[in-house]
C-alpha positions in Angstrom: 111.6 117.4 71.9 110.9 118.8 75.7 112.9 121.0 78.0 114.9 119.0 79.6 115.5 116.7 76.4 117.8 120.0 75.4 118.8 120.5 78.9 120.8 117.5 78.4 121.6 117.1 75.3 120.3 115.2 73.8 119.1 116.6 69.7 116.4 115.5 67.9 117.1 112.8 64.9 116.7 114.9 61.2 118.1 114.2 58.6 120.9 117.5 59.6 121.0 115.4 63.3 122.7 112.3 61.2 125.2 114.0 58.5 127.0 115.1 61.5 129.7 113.7 62.2 129.8 110.6 64.4 131.0 109.6 67.8 133.8 106.6 67.4 137.0 105.8 66.6 136.7 107.2 63.2 137.5 104.7 61.6 135.3 102.6 58.9 131.5 103.9 58.5 129.8 104.8 61.6 126.1 102.7 62.8 123.7 104.8 60.5 125.8 104.9 57.3 125.8 101.3 57.7 122.4 101.2 57.5 122.0 103.3 54.7 124.0 101.2 52.6 122.3 97.8 54.1 119.1 100.0 53.5 120.3 100.8 49.3 121.4 97.2 48.8 117.9 96.4 49.1 115.4 96.4 46.4 112.9 98.9 46.7 114.3 98.4 49.6 114.2 102.3 50.9 111.3 103.1 49.0 109.4 99.9 50.7 110.6 101.6 54.5 108.5 104.8 53.1 105.3 103.0 52.5 104.9 102.9 56.2 107.3 105.4 58.0 105.7 108.8 57.2 104.2 111.8 58.4 101.6 111.4 59.5 99.0 114.8 60.6 99.8 115.2 63.4 102.8 115.2 62.9 104.3 112.0 63.8 105.6 108.4 62.2 102.4 106.0 60.3 105.2 103.0 61.3 106.6 104.3 64.8 104.1 102.5 66.3 104.9 101.1 69.8 105.5 104.5 70.8 105.2 107.3 69.2 107.5 109.0 67.4 107.6 112.5 66.2 108.6 112.5 62.4 111.0 112.1 61.1 112.1 108.5 63.0 115.8 107.2 62.5 114.0 104.3 60.4 112.8 107.3 57.8 115.7 109.6 57.7 117.9 105.7 56.9 115.6 105.3 54.2 115.3 108.5 52.9 119.1 108.8 52.5 119.1 105.8 50.7 117.3 106.6 47.8 119.9 108.5 45.3 122.1 105.9 47.3 119.0 102.8 45.9 118.8 104.7 42.4 122.2 104.9 41.5 122.8 101.7 41.1 120.4 100.7 39.2 
């Protein structure tokens, strides 16, 4: 994250960032929680995502090819959070 991003209050994506409360009405699941549940509901979904979205040697995500994104990317965080849910459904 650049200094200007930090000054603007932008936070780099991480598992910790996902665990902070979402802005909104507080009714129903957040978009991230819904995405985690969706991925966990797909047979092998989280593992398939993590085969593509993993950390490269340069610290970026191997699956985010359009624009280099620092690992963990949003998709990687969602898949990582879905892994325990996916394995509990077996």
